[in-house]
Each structure stands twice: as structure tokens, then as C-alpha cells.
N, C-alpha and C positions, 0 to 999 in steps of 0.2 A: 504494499499500499504506500509505503514513503517513498520508495522509487518511482511509483506511477505519479505521485503527485510533486515530486522535487524539481519538475520543469516549472513549478509555479513560485520557487523560492519561498516555499512556508516555513515558519520557524515552528519548533515542536518537540515534543520529549517522548520517550517511551517508558511505560511505568515500570517495567521489568523484563526479564527474559522468561520468567515463569508465567506472569500474567502479561502478555503482548498487547496492551491496551494502549493507544498512541493518541496524543493529544496536540493538535495544530494550532498555531497562532496566526490569523489570516488576517492580512492589511487592508484597511478600510478601502484602499483603491485597488484591490487585487481583482482579477478576473474570476469574479462569483461564478458565471455561468460555466467556463473552463473548468473549473474547481469541482463544480458539482456533477459534471458529466461522468468523470470518471469513479466519483464516490456513488453515484446512483446505479451506474453499470455493474460495479462490484456487489453493491447491495442486491441488486436484481438478479445477479448471476450467483448468489449464495455465498460469496467470498466473505462478506463482512457486514457489519450492522454498524451504523454511525448515528450519532446525536449530535444537535447542534446546542452548544451551550449558552452562547450568547451572541445576538447578531442584529441586525438593522433591516429594514423593510426591502433594502437593496438586496440582501442576502436571498430573502425569500422570493423575490421577483426576478431574480435572475435565471 
């Protein structure tokens, strides 16, 4: 997942090797639609689940 999203220059961290949860920091001016596309594709293909912790309307409408 991190590799697929690395092209967007996101900041983030991995919780642990035993529990591979990843948290990303997305800048306000980022390509939200571009970021959401692989997130949704991975979710729809059953590779992961994701949640949005804090966002603006721009994220939801992208």
C-alpha cells in the first residue's frame, strides 16, 4: 500500500510489524482524487480497508 501511494509524496508511519496499520498524512493541496483511486481500488479488490480520520469537504468531493 505504501509503495502504491508513494508517488503522491505522503507522509506517514507504520504502527508495527506485528500489526501492519499505516497512517498517512495528506497535505491540503494534494491530488485527493488521485490518492483515493488506489485506496478505493485496493479496498474493492479486498486488499485492505481504510478509514479517513480527519478531512475537509474537498476530500469527500474529490
